C-alpha positions, 0 to 999 in steps of 0.5 A: 910806522910811516904807514900808520902815521899816514892813516892817522893823518888822513883820518884826521883830515877827513873827519875834522870837517864834520866836527867843525860844521854844524847845522846852524841850530835854527829854531822853529822860526827859521833863525837863531841868536848870534852869540858874538853880537847878541842879535837874532839872525834869520836864515829862513824868512818863510818860517820867520814870517809864519811866526811873526806875520806882523813884522814889516818884512813879512807884509805885502804880496808874495812878490813883495816878500820875495823882493824884501827878502832879496834886499834883506840878503843883499844888505847882509852881504849875500850875493843874489843872482836873479834867473 
């Protein structure tokens, strides 16, 4: 009986991560709506700019876009390490 309980416990431990994790549900423009805040949240800026090239963060040269994207990430709490 103890052996069976161990196997069940291990099964639960190793399968709950897959159940709790998700792909983020990104749309074709690289983002999704945050259900808690109601705001639109972008994960993939290149896809976002392909859908919305008129937006300010999507204008300029590729270097400008990269710099704006880094600033966007930093403003949202991400640590960006430059190589």
